[in-house]
VOFI-861615 format. One line per 2 residues: for each residue x, y, z of C-alpha. Coordinates in Angstrom, 2 decimals, decimal comma. Example, Ala and Ser with C-alpha at 12.3 -4.5 7.8 and 13.67 -1.06 7.14 Angstrom:
12,30 -4,50 7,80  13,67 -1,06 7,14;
END
This chain:
-68,58 59,73 57,92  -72,29 58,92 57,18;
-71,71 59,79 53,49  -68,77 57,40 53,44;
-70,85 54,62 55,02  -73,57 55,13 52,43;
-71,02 55,15 49,62  -69,30 51,98 50,87;
-72,61 50,21 51,35  -73,85 51,20 47,91;
-70,59 50,02 46,36  -70,89 46,69 48,20;
-74,43 46,26 46,90  -73,33 47,00 43,34;
-70,51 44,46 43,63  -72,83 41,83 45,11;
-75,51 42,37 42,48  -73,08 42,40 39,58;
-71,58 39,14 40,82  -75,02 37,58 40,36;
-75,01 38,18 36,63  -71,35 38,16 35,54;
-68,92 35,37 36,25  -65,34 36,49 35,82;
-62,44 34,09 35,44  -60,97 32,94 38,74;
-63,73 34,62 40,81  -65,29 32,63 43,68;
-69,09 32,87 43,22  -69,72 32,07 46,90;
-67,87 35,05 48,34  -70,29 37,83 49,31;
-69,26 41,35 50,24  -71,29 43,97 52,12;
-70,84 46,88 54,53  -72,43 48,09 57,73;
-71,79 49,77 61,07  -70,38 48,01 64,14;
-72,53 47,98 67,28  -71,75 46,99 70,85;
-74,02 44,56 72,66  -75,67 46,73 75,33;
-77,63 45,72 78,41  -79,47 48,51 80,23;
-79,44 48,32 84,04  -82,47 49,82 85,73;
-83,79 50,21 89,25  -85,80 47,06 90,12;
-89,53 47,52 89,70  -90,04 45,30 92,77;
-89,56 48,40 94,93  -93,01 49,55 93,80;
-94,52 46,49 95,51  -94,12 48,04 98,97;
-97,40 49,56 100,12  -96,41 53,14 101,00;
-99,60 53,80 102,97  -99,27 50,65 105,07;
-95,64 51,39 105,84  -96,55 54,97 106,79;
-99,33 53,78 109,07  -96,94 51,27 110,68;
-94,37 54,02 111,32  -97,06 56,30 112,68;
-98,39 53,62 115,04  -94,85 52,94 116,24;
-94,37 56,63 117,00  -97,68 56,73 118,88;
-96,74 53,69 120,94  -93,43 55,32 121,90;
-95,28 58,51 122,83  -97,77 56,54 124,95;
-94,96 54,77 126,82  -93,25 58,07 127,47;
-96,44 59,55 128,93  -96,74 56,64 131,37;
-93,49 57,70 132,99  -94,43 61,38 133,02;
-92,35 62,21 129,97  -93,49 64,24 127,04;
-96,49 66,54 126,79  -99,96 66,39 125,35;
-98,89 67,60 121,92  -96,45 64,68 121,66;
-99,35 62,27 122,00  -101,40 63,84 119,22;
-101,64 61,65 116,12  -99,80 63,36 113,26;
-99,87 62,36 109,56  -96,80 60,63 108,15;
-94,76 62,18 105,35  -95,44 59,98 102,28;
-92,75 61,63 100,17  -90,08 60,82 102,77;
-90,99 57,11 102,62  -90,82 57,16 98,83;
-87,39 58,79 98,99  -86,21 56,25 101,55;
-87,26 53,38 99,26  -85,19 54,74 96,36;
-82,07 55,96 98,18  -78,76 54,60 96,82;
-76,57 53,53 99,74  -73,62 51,92 97,92;
-72,26 52,00 94,37  -69,92 49,06 93,71;
-68,78 50,08 90,20  -67,42 53,09 88,39;
-67,43 54,13 84,71  -65,37 51,66 82,70;
-65,41 48,92 85,36  -65,36 45,34 84,12;
-68,06 43,20 85,74  -69,06 39,58 85,55;
-72,57 38,20 85,51  -73,89 38,19 89,10;
-71,57 40,91 90,42  -73,18 43,54 92,68;
-73,55 46,88 90,87  -75,22 49,06 93,50;
-77,24 48,72 96,70  -80,35 50,65 97,68;
-81,18 51,57 101,25  -82,45 48,37 102,88;
-84,04 49,79 106,05  -87,52 50,21 104,60;
-87,39 46,85 102,81  -86,21 45,13 106,00;
-89,02 46,80 107,96  -91,46 45,67 105,30;
-90,15 42,09 105,55  -90,33 42,16 109,35;
-93,94 43,35 109,21  -94,89 40,68 106,65;
-93,15 37,96 108,71  -94,98 39,07 111,88;
-98,32 39,00 110,09  -97,62 35,53 108,69;
-96,52 34,19 112,10  -99,63 35,62 113,76;
-102,04 33,95 111,33  -100,07 30,70 111,53;
-100,39 30,75 115,32  -104,16 31,31 115,01;
-104,46 28,32 112,70  -102,38 26,17 115,06;
-104,69 27,15 117,94  -107,55 25,52 116,06;
-105,61 22,28 115,95  -108,10 20,12 117,82;
-111,12 21,39 115,89  -109,37 21,19 112,55;
-108,04 17,73 113,38  -111,50 16,53 114,38;
-112,95 18,00 111,19  -110,32 16,31 109,06;
-110,84 13,00 110,86  -114,61 13,02 110,34;
-114,34 14,06 106,73  -111,63 11,46 106,16;
-113,75 8,64 107,59  -116,78 9,77 105,63;
-114,82 9,93 102,39  -113,19 6,56 103,05;
-116,59 4,94 103,63  -117,98 6,52 100,48;
-114,97 5,52 98,38  -115,09 1,97 99,71;
-118,80 1,63 98,93  -118,34 3,10 95,47;
-115,43 0,73 94,92  -117,62 -2,24 95,87;
-120,36 -1,03 93,53  -117,89 -0,62 90,67;
-116,37 -4,04 91,42  -119,84 -5,64 91,41;
-120,62 -3,98 88,08  -117,35 -5,16 86,56;
-117,90 -8,72 87,82  -121,50 -8,81 86,61;
-120,54 -7,37 83,22  -117,80 -9,98 82,84;
-120,10 -12,85 83,85  -122,97 -11,54 81,75;
-120,71 -11,16 78,72  -119,34 -14,65 79,31;
-122,89 -16,04 79,55  -123,92 -14,28 76,37;
-120,83 -15,61 74,63  -121,70 -19,13 75,83;
-125,29 -18,80 74,55  -123,99 -17,48 71,22;
-121,65 -20,47 70,94  -124,49 -22,89 71,78;
-126,71 -21,20 69,20  -123,94 -21,49 66,61;
-123,57 -25,19 67,45  -127,34 -25,65 67,22;
-127,42 -23,98 63,82  -124,59 -26,26 62,69;
-126,41 -29,37 63,99  -129,68 -28,26 62,33;
-127,85 -27,75 59,04  -126,25 -31,21 59,33;
-129,64 -32,76 60,25  -131,27 -31,18 57,25;
-128,45 -32,43 55,04  -128,76 -35,97 56,49;
-132,54 -36,01 56,00  -132,08 -34,89 52,41;
-129,50 -37,65 51,97  -131,94 -40,22 53,42;
-134,63 -39,18 51,00  -132,15 -39,44 48,15;
-131,09 -42,92 49,30  -134,74 -44,06 49,53;
-135,39 -42,73 46,02  -132,28 -44,58 44,81;
-133,59 -47,81 46,41  -136,95 -47,42 44,67;
-135,22 -46,82 41,36  -132,99 -49,87 41,90;
-135,99 -52,10 42,70  -137,68 -50,89 39,50;
-134,55 -51,82 37,55  -134,52 -55,25 39,27;
-138,11 -55,86 38,31  -137,38 -54,93 34,71;
-134,30 -57,18 34,66  -136,22 -60,16 36,09;
-138,88 -59,68 33,40  -136,32 -60,30 30,65;
-136,41 -63,76 28,98  -133,94 -66,28 30,33;
-132,42 -66,47 26,91  -131,22 -62,88 27,22;
-127,48 -63,06 27,92  -127,56 -59,73 29,89;
-130,38 -60,74 32,23  -128,16 -62,17 34,97;
-125,79 -59,23 34,89  -128,60 -56,64 35,11;
-130,26 -58,53 37,97  -126,94 -58,60 39,83;
-126,33 -54,87 39,29  -129,86 -53,95 40,48;
-129,46 -56,07 43,66  -126,10 -54,36 44,36;
-127,68 -50,94 43,99  -130,52 -51,95 46,32;
-128,10 -53,21 48,99  -125,96 -50,06 48,68;
-129,01 -47,79 49,08  -130,25 -49,78 52,09;
-126,81 -49,61 53,74  -126,59 -45,85 53,14;
-130,09 -45,42 54,61  -129,10 -47,25 57,75;
-126,02 -45,05 58,14  -128,02 -41,87 57,61;
-130,74 -42,97 60,02  -128,10 -43,49 62,74;
-126,61 -40,08 62,04  -130,05 -38,48 62,07;
-130,81 -40,02 65,45  -127,54 -38,67 66,85;
-128,17 -35,21 65,40  -131,71 -35,14 66,80;
-130,34 -36,01 70,25  -127,62 -33,34 69,95;
-130,22 -30,79 68,81  -132,33 -31,56 71,86;
-129,39 -31,22 74,21  -128,34 -27,92 72,67;
-131,87 -26,51 72,88  -132,06 -27,49 76,54;
-128,61 -25,99 77,17  -129,58 -22,70 75,53;
-132,80 -22,50 77,49  -130,97 -23,22 80,76;
-128,22 -20,70 80,00  -130,74 -17,96 79,18;
-132,66 -18,68 82,37  -129,45 -18,55 84,43;
-128,38 -15,32 82,76  -131,72 -13,67 83,48;
-131,70 -14,93 87,09  -128,21 -13,51 87,60;
-129,32 -10,17 86,20  -132,26 -10,00 88,62;
-130,04 -10,86 91,59  -127,46 -8,26 90,51;
-130,10 -5,52 90,17  -131,42 -6,36 93,63;
-127,93 -6,11 95,17  -127,25 -2,91 93,24;
-130,35 -1,34 94,74  -129,07 -2,20 98,21;
-125,72 -0,56 97,50  -127,42 2,53 96,07;
-129,63 2,74 99,17  -126,51 2,62 101,34;
-124,91 5,35 99,24  -128,00 7,52 99,65;
-127,86 7,00 103,40  -124,17 7,91 103,39;
-124,90 11,02 101,31  -127,56 12,11 103,81;
-125,12 11,56 106,66  -122,49 13,60 104,84;
-124,91 16,48 104,38  -125,79 16,38 108,07;
-122,09 16,42 108,94  -121,49 19,39 106,64;
-124,33 21,30 108,26  -122,94 20,56 111,72;
-119,39 21,77 110,95  -120,33 24,71 108,73;
-119,25 27,36 111,23  -115,86 25,70 111,90;
-115,29 25,21 108,17  -115,94 28,89 107,45;
-113,48 30,00 110,12  -110,83 27,59 108,91;
-111,30 28,71 105,32  -111,09 32,36 106,26;
-107,85 31,76 108,15  -106,50 29,70 105,27;
-107,20 32,53 102,83  -105,55 35,04 105,14;
-102,53 32,79 105,56  -102,21 32,34 101,79;
-102,28 36,08 101,31  -99,80 36,58 104,15;
-97,50 34,03 102,54  -97,71 35,90 99,24;
-96,93 39,16 101,04  -93,96 37,51 102,75;
-92,57 36,23 99,43  -93,03 39,67 97,90;
-91,27 41,29 100,87  -88,33 38,90 100,48;
-88,23 39,63 96,78  -88,20 43,37 97,48;
-85,34 42,98 99,97  -83,36 40,90 97,48;
-84,00 43,56 94,84  -82,23 46,22 96,91;
-78,96 44,61 95,78  -78,81 45,09 92,02;
-76,56 42,60 90,21  -75,23 42,39 86,67;
-77,26 40,17 84,36  -74,36 39,84 81,95;
-70,61 40,37 81,83  -69,14 43,51 80,28;
-67,97 47,05 80,87  -69,93 49,72 82,77;
-70,87 52,82 80,81  -73,22 55,75 81,30;
-73,26 55,56 85,11  -75,98 57,96 86,35;
-76,05 57,35 90,12  -73,91 57,96 93,20;
-74,24 57,33 96,91  -77,24 59,29 98,15;
-78,99 59,46 94,78  -82,76 59,10 94,89;
-84,05 56,82 92,14  -87,43 55,40 91,18;
-88,49 51,89 90,03  -87,69 51,27 86,38;
-85,22 54,16 86,08  -82,23 53,40 83,81;
-79,02 54,06 85,74  -76,22 52,51 83,69;
-75,36 50,36 80,70  -73,18 47,24 80,49;
-71,54 46,80 77,11  -69,67 43,82 75,70;
-66,86 45,35 73,71  -64,85 42,14 73,22;
-67,39 41,04 70,61  -69,28 43,51 68,43;
-72,28 43,06 66,19  -72,31 43,98 62,51;
-75,64 44,09 60,63  -75,39 43,90 56,84;
-77,87 43,44 54,02  -77,26 41,08 51,08;
-79,29 40,60 47,88  -81,94 37,89 48,09;
-80,28 35,95 45,27  -77,20 35,42 47,47;
-79,10 34,49 50,65  -78,91 30,75 49,96;
-75,09 30,91 50,34  -75,23 32,48 53,80;
-75,76 30,12 56,74  -75,26 30,41 60,48;
-71,69 29,70 61,46  -70,22 30,90 58,15;
-66,81 32,56 58,51  -66,64 36,30 57,91;
-63,65 38,61 57,37  -64,24 42,16 58,63;
-62,11 45,20 57,71  -62,22 48,79 58,99;
-60,58 51,98 57,72  -59,03 52,62 61,14;
-56,76 49,58 60,71  -55,90 49,21 57,00;
-54,87 45,71 55,96  -55,99 44,06 59,23;
-58,67 41,39 59,05  -60,93 40,77 62,04;
-62,52 37,33 62,34  -66,24 36,90 62,69;
-69,08 34,51 61,99  -72,71 34,68 60,92;
-74,95 34,32 63,98  -78,35 35,12 62,45;
-79,95 35,23 59,00  -83,43 36,72 58,75;
-85,92 34,38 57,11  -87,87 37,25 55,58;
-86,65 39,35 52,64  -87,26 43,11 52,63;
-86,51 46,05 50,38  -83,10 47,59 50,88;
-83,31 50,25 53,63  -82,91 53,75 52,22;
-80,48 54,74 54,97  -77,85 52,18 53,91;
-77,95 52,33 50,13  -78,49 54,57 47,09;
-81,82 55,47 45,51  -81,11 53,09 42,58;
-80,85 50,10 44,97  -83,80 50,92 47,21;
-86,02 48,48 45,30  -83,61 45,57 45,63;
-84,93 42,70 47,78  -82,38 41,97 50,53;
-81,94 39,78 53,61  -80,57 41,05 56,92;
-77,51 39,16 58,19  -76,06 39,60 61,69;
-72,34 38,97 62,16  -70,49 38,60 65,47;
-66,98 40,11 65,25  -64,13 39,39 67,65;
-62,62 42,70 68,82  -58,91 41,90 68,87;
-56,88 44,30 71,02  -59,98 46,48 71,49;
-59,46 48,22 68,15  -63,08 48,08 67,02;
-65,45 50,74 68,36  -69,18 51,23 68,50;
-70,45 53,07 65,38  -67,38 52,32 63,30;
-68,07 51,59 59,57  -66,89 48,14 58,48;
-66,68 45,98 55,36  -67,55 42,28 55,53;
-66,64 39,37 53,29  -68,66 36,16 53,82;
-67,19 32,85 52,68;
END
């Protein structure tokens, strides 16, 4: 059969490779053929490892103490003898056997099960005793913590008040800082704006003063022209016109000077006001900063006093705090032990993690098993898996969800439907166990196909041919 599988696989590889290089008339280039071996999806059922979480020595000591207590009670009523009251070592192997004893098997070979169905049950006595012990320990520590109610409540109240006072004071300090920062930034922005306005006024004043000088120079030039015009002989026909033009220029210069002098006066007054405003704003900003720093020192002094009081309080309640913390740690550990004990008890009922058919059953009622031991297999024979290898050149045509026709020699002419469920992203060399020596150097991609097992015809290990569309 293995020779046939190798031959079929090699033939499929030759067909697939040849189809890469030769295109025959009427042939569909996207149809890929390959061969492989059908496999059932198998889920191994093992004994829960949680059983190993039970402390054998603690359970043995608990059993031994229980036996001693019963012996002591019997002696009080004159029953038993001295030898009965002698402390004897427990049998550790018997406890281990009790933990792994199968009490019920709910399935048989070939049984169909659904996910969540009970498969088998282990003896629950030891797990129940373990849970009872863990619950008792947890309840005891919880009762001890409850008995410290008044002290714990007083501790919480004092710490709560202290923390509230500290948080409130810190909140006030932060609020004062935010308010000061906002006001200080606003003051600085105001000073910056005043300084910008002052710079603008100074620039305008400089421009106006330059304009006044220019107007005065124009007046002097006009008066020179007037003097020259008046010196012309009366017989000169242009004398009157030049005199008139010079007088107009003089009047225009004088008028412009008057306007500029008024503007200069206004700018000088504005400059003075701005300089006073800047000086006042800077003084106010600095005064506010000094007041803020003084108040901040008061708050910091109060925080220091509160910190000293907190340290004194911690020193005074140190003993109570240590006891409470020790009990808290013990309770946390007891809670963990209780959860573990519940988990162990739940693990004594082993349930199916998937649906399928039971095979390879290795246990019966009374069997002694150990944690992690494989006891049966659940197979899904309604859908089988077929792993095939295709040349790398054809990998681009194969996608998840692609339809696949599967044929087997056991049912000639019948086509079983399947689909591609996985395509490896990494190419490898063709495995030597599925091809010929000539094809071992061909780069291939592994493709996994899920095949529907109609009427249960397909079997695990059966050779099969696949055609991917």
